[in-house]
C-alpha positions in Angstrom: 193.6 110.6 12.9 191.1 109.1 10.5 192.2 105.6 11.4 191.5 106.2 15.1 187.9 107.3 14.3 187.4 104.3 12.0 188.6 102.0 14.8 186.3 103.7 17.3 183.4 103.4 14.9 184.1 99.7 14.4 184.2 99.2 18.1 181.0 101.1 18.5 179.3 99.1 15.9 180.6 95.8 17.3 179.5 96.7 20.8 176.2 97.8 19.5 175.6 94.6 17.6 176.6 92.6 20.7 174.1 94.5 22.8 171.4 94.2 20.2 172.0 90.4 19.8 171.9 90.0 23.7 168.6 91.9 23.9 167.1 89.8 21.0 168.4 86.5 22.5 167.0 87.6 25.9 163.6 88.3 24.4 163.5 85.0 22.6 164.4 83.1 25.8 161.7 85.1 27.7 159.1 84.3 25.1 160.0 80.6 25.1 159.8 80.5 28.9 156.4 82.2 28.9 155.2 79.7 26.3 156.6 76.8 28.2 155.0 78.0 31.4 151.6 78.4 29.7 151.7 74.8 28.4 151.2 73.4 31.9 147.8 71.7 31.8 145.5 69.8 34.2 142.5 67.5 33.6 139.0 68.8 33.9 135.5 67.6 33.0 133.5 69.4 30.4 130.1 69.7 32.0 128.4 70.1 28.7 129.7 66.7 27.5 129.6 64.7 30.8 126.9 62.0 30.9 127.2 61.2 34.7 128.2 57.6 34.1 129.4 57.2 37.7 132.9 56.2 36.6 134.4 59.3 38.3 133.6 57.7 41.7 135.1 54.3 40.9 138.1 55.0 38.6 139.9 57.8 40.4 143.3 56.7 41.8 142.4 58.4 45.1 140.3 56.5 47.7 137.8 59.3 47.7 137.5 60.7 44.1 138.9 64.2 43.4 135.8 64.7 41.2 133.1 66.6 43.2 129.7 68.0 42.5 129.7 71.8 42.1 126.6 73.9 42.5 126.1 77.0 40.4 124.0 79.1 42.8 123.4 81.8 40.2 121.5 79.3 38.0 119.7 77.5 40.8 116.0 78.2 41.5 116.1 77.4 45.2 113.1 75.1 44.8 111.3 73.0 47.3 111.4 70.2 44.8 115.0 69.7 43.7 115.7 67.0 41.0 119.3 66.7 42.3 118.3 66.3 45.9 115.1 64.1 45.8 114.7 60.7 44.3 112.5 60.7 41.2 108.8 59.8 41.9 109.3 60.2 45.6 105.9 60.7 47.3 107.2 62.7 50.2 109.6 65.7 49.6 111.4 65.8 53.0 115.0 65.4 54.1 114.7 61.7 55.1 117.6 59.6 53.7 115.2 57.3 51.8 113.9 60.3 49.8 117.4 61.7 48.9 119.1 60.9 45.6 122.6 61.2 46.9 123.9 57.9 48.3 126.2 59.6 50.8 124.0 62.6 51.9 126.5 65.1 50.4 123.7 67.6 49.6 122.6 69.8 52.5 119.2 71.3 52.3 118.5 74.5 54.2 115.2 76.3 54.5 115.2 79.9 53.2 111.5 80.9 53.2 108.4 79.2 52.0 108.7 77.5 49.4 112.4 78.1 49.0 115.4 75.9 50.0 119.1 76.3 49.4 121.1 73.2 48.5 124.8 73.1 49.4 127.3 70.4 48.4 129.4 69.0 51.3 132.5 68.1 49.3 133.9 65.9 52.0 131.0 63.5 51.6 130.7 63.8 47.8 132.1 60.7 45.9 131.6 62.1 42.4 129.0 59.6 41.3 127.0 62.2 39.4 123.5 61.0 40.4 122.5 64.4 41.7 123.8 66.0 38.5 121.8 63.6 36.3 118.7 64.3 38.4 119.2 68.1 38.2 119.7 67.9 34.5 116.6 65.7 33.9 114.2 67.7 36.1 115.9 71.0 37.0 117.9 73.7 35.4 121.3 72.0 35.4 122.8 74.0 38.2 124.7 70.9 39.5 127.7 69.6 37.6 130.9 67.6 38.2 134.4 69.1 38.3 137.9 67.8 39.2 138.8 69.6 42.4 142.5 70.4 41.9 143.1 71.0 45.6 142.4 67.2 46.0 143.7 65.9 42.6 147.2 64.5 42.4 147.7 66.3 39.0 149.7 63.4 37.7 148.5 64.2 34.1 147.8 60.5 33.6 144.1 60.6 34.7 142.7 57.1 35.2 139.1 58.5 34.9 139.8 60.2 31.6 141.0 57.0 30.0 137.7 55.2 30.9 135.3 58.1 30.3 132.8 56.9 27.7 131.7 60.4 26.6 135.3 61.7 26.4 134.3 64.6 28.7 137.8 65.0 30.2 139.9 67.8 28.7 143.3 69.1 29.4 143.0 72.8 30.2 145.6 75.4 31.1 146.6 75.1 34.7 146.1 78.8 35.3 142.4 78.4 34.3 141.6 74.9 35.7 137.8 75.0 35.8 135.2 74.7 33.0 131.8 76.1 33.8 128.6 74.9 32.2 127.8 76.9 29.1 131.0 79.0 29.2 133.2 79.4 26.1 135.9 76.7 26.1 139.6 77.1 26.0 141.6 75.1 23.5 
């Protein structure tokens, strides 16, 4: 009778250890899968490091660069005189093409009320040259900045622009948080 209880106890311990090791192994596999999934990265421009060298418009593997100007409306002053919209030292501040800084007319100016205007980026026209960003940073409050638009990017992780960026402004960031905002804390 004692032998039967000992055998049952051994079976119980053996089955318990099997179950425990299966749970532990499953947990390890689950953690490894989560860690592997979080390693997926994409390229992005750090707007605090970018010098607007215009290489984003010429070195992207796409015919029309995946880098686009982004407008942070919460930072913008909605001014009549916008350093990202108008050419520097322009005598007339109107919407004529010769007074605009953007070579493709990708910034749309809309009257709000005197003396306020709203500036909107037309991404289809933007080539990612950064001239508006440079103008906004020089004269304005820096509400314009460049970002890789991942709905356009091939996400090949061999970014041709990153390899020629003189300021080393391109970073690999987690794919689940693909955008870096000006002045926000960086992810490593």
